[in-house]
Each structure stands twice: as structure tokens, then as C-alpha cells.
C-alpha positions as CSV (number, residue, x, y, z in Angstrom):
1,M,12.8,-20.7,138.2
2,G,16.1,-21.5,137.1
3,V,14.2,-23.6,133.8
4,D,15.9,-22.3,130.3
5,P,12.1,-22.5,127.8
6,L,14.2,-22.6,125.0
7,R,16.7,-25.6,126.4
8,W,13.9,-27.6,128.0
9,L,12.4,-27.8,124.8
10,L,15.2,-29.2,123.2
11,A,16.5,-31.7,125.9
12,L,12.9,-33.4,124.7
13,L,13.3,-33.7,121.5
14,K,16.7,-35.0,121.7
15,T,15.5,-37.7,124.4
16,G,11.5,-37.7,123.6
17,T,11.6,-38.1,128.1
18,Y,10.7,-35.4,131.0
19,Q,10.7,-35.6,134.2
20,A,7.4,-35.1,135.1
21,V,6.4,-34.7,139.0
22,V,4.5,-37.7,140.9
23,I,2.5,-37.1,144.2
24,D,1.8,-39.9,146.0
25,E,-1.9,-39.9,147.3
26,A,-1.3,-41.4,150.5
27,T,1.7,-39.7,151.6
28,G,1.4,-36.5,149.9
29,K,5.1,-37.0,149.1
30,K,6.3,-35.8,145.7
31,T,9.1,-37.5,143.7
32,K,10.2,-36.7,140.6
33,K,9.9,-39.6,137.5
34,T,11.3,-39.8,133.8
35,T,8.3,-39.8,131.9
36,V,8.2,-40.8,127.6
37,A,6.9,-38.0,125.7
38,S,3.5,-38.1,123.4
39,G,4.2,-37.8,119.4
40,D,2.0,-34.8,120.1
41,M,4.2,-33.5,122.9
42,L,7.4,-33.9,120.8
43,L,5.2,-32.0,117.9
44,D,4.1,-29.0,120.0
45,A,8.2,-28.6,121.1
46,A,9.0,-28.5,117.7
47,K,6.9,-26.1,116.4
48,C,7.6,-24.2,118.9
49,S,11.4,-24.1,118.7
50,L,10.8,-23.7,115.2
51,Q,10.7,-19.7,116.0
52,Y,14.3,-19.6,117.8
53,L,16.3,-21.6,115.3
54,Y,15.0,-20.9,112.4
55,P,14.3,-17.1,110.9
56,K,10.4,-16.2,110.5
57,L,9.7,-15.3,106.7
58,S,7.5,-12.1,106.2
59,G,5.3,-11.6,103.3
60,I,5.9,-9.1,100.6
61,S,3.3,-6.6,100.1
62,H,4.0,-5.6,96.2
63,T,2.4,-2.7,95.1
64,G,1.8,-0.6,92.5
65,A,4.4,2.1,90.4
66,D,2.8,4.9,93.2
67,G,3.4,3.2,95.8
68,E,-0.1,2.7,96.4
69,G,-2.7,0.2,95.1
70,P,-2.1,-3.3,93.2
71,I,-0.1,-3.8,90.8
72,Q,-2.4,-3.7,86.8
73,T,-1.4,-6.8,85.2
74,E,-2.2,-7.3,81.7
75,T,-3.7,-11.3,80.2
76,I,-2.6,-11.1,76.3
77,N,-4.8,-13.3,74.3
78,L,-1.7,-15.6,72.4
79,S,-4.3,-17.0,69.5
80,V,-4.5,-13.8,67.9
81,I,-0.8,-13.4,67.1
82,M,-0.7,-17.2,66.5
83,A,-3.2,-16.9,63.9
84,D,-0.7,-14.0,62.0
85,P,2.9,-15.3,60.7
86,A,3.7,-12.2,60.4
87,L,2.8,-11.3,64.1
88,C,4.6,-15.2,65.2
89,E,7.7,-14.1,63.4
90,A,7.9,-10.4,65.3
91,A,6.9,-12.1,68.4
92,Q,9.6,-14.2,68.1
93,K,12.6,-11.4,66.7
94,L,11.1,-9.2,69.6
95,A,11.6,-12.1,72.4
96,L,15.2,-13.1,71.4
97,A,15.8,-9.2,71.4
98,M,15.0,-9.0,74.8
99,A,16.2,-12.4,75.9
100,D,20.1,-10.8,73.8
101,G,19.3,-7.4,76.0
102,I,19.5,-5.7,72.5
103,Q,17.0,-2.5,72.8
104,D,18.3,-0.7,69.3
105,Q,17.3,-4.2,67.1
106,L,13.1,-4.4,68.8
107,P,10.6,-4.4,66.0
108,Q,8.4,-2.1,65.3
109,T,5.0,-2.5,66.9
110,T,1.3,-1.0,66.8
111,P,-1.4,-1.4,68.8
112,I,-3.1,-4.6,67.6
113,Y,-7.4,-4.6,68.7
114,G,-7.8,-7.6,70.9
115,L,-4.9,-9.0,71.4
116,L,-5.3,-7.9,75.1
117,E,-8.1,-10.3,76.7
118,S,-9.6,-6.3,77.0
119,G,-10.3,-5.8,73.6
120,D,-9.3,-2.7,74.1
121,G,-5.6,-3.1,72.4
122,K,-3.9,-0.5,75.1
123,Q,-0.2,-1.2,75.2
């Protein structure tokens, strides 16, 4: 047909007009007429051409360590830590050591029951 659809869409967006074929009812003669595109037509043209101008983001699937199933998450009940000054101090030291990347200065801790939302104390 000699028409590049993407170029046509981009020209439509640029000018806001397109060439429509009008048929005279009396004579049946076809003529081209410049027509103003509606807002909906321009929006559709923008949506259609967008995929050719910008890459589409793909979804990323996060899986567990074995590559199967969802990632296991835990919820920490911070009220247990906040209620005990010694635990607050240990948590602060832990956070600072982790931020500095100093592994040998991490405080030695034992599991505290009630820390995890499930209440099983596993870490």
C-alpha cells in the first residue's frame, strides 16, 4: 500500500490532521480532504506508537533460594526490642556494624522468643 504505519501515526501526532477520502454521493467521485483528528484518535495514535519508541518494561519474577516458589519473608515485632534497653543497644550496634560492613564487630545474639510475628523465635 506504500504507507508506513508508524510514520503515519507520528505524522498524525505531529500535525493533528490526516487525509480522509470523501466520496461525493451524486457523482461517486473520490477526493481527499484534510481532516482534523479527534482527541481520542490522537490518544490512540500515541498509545500505538509508544511501543515502537520506548522499550516495554518486563516483569521480574522473584523466587526463593532454590529457584522455585516465592521468597520467604519474616516480619519482626520491634516492640519486643524497643521494650528492652539492652536489645535496643544491641540492635543499634548491629545496624551500625552492618552499615560499615564490619562483620567481625557484629554482636553475638541468641534468638529471642516473641521477636518474630509468628512467635516461634526462629531466625
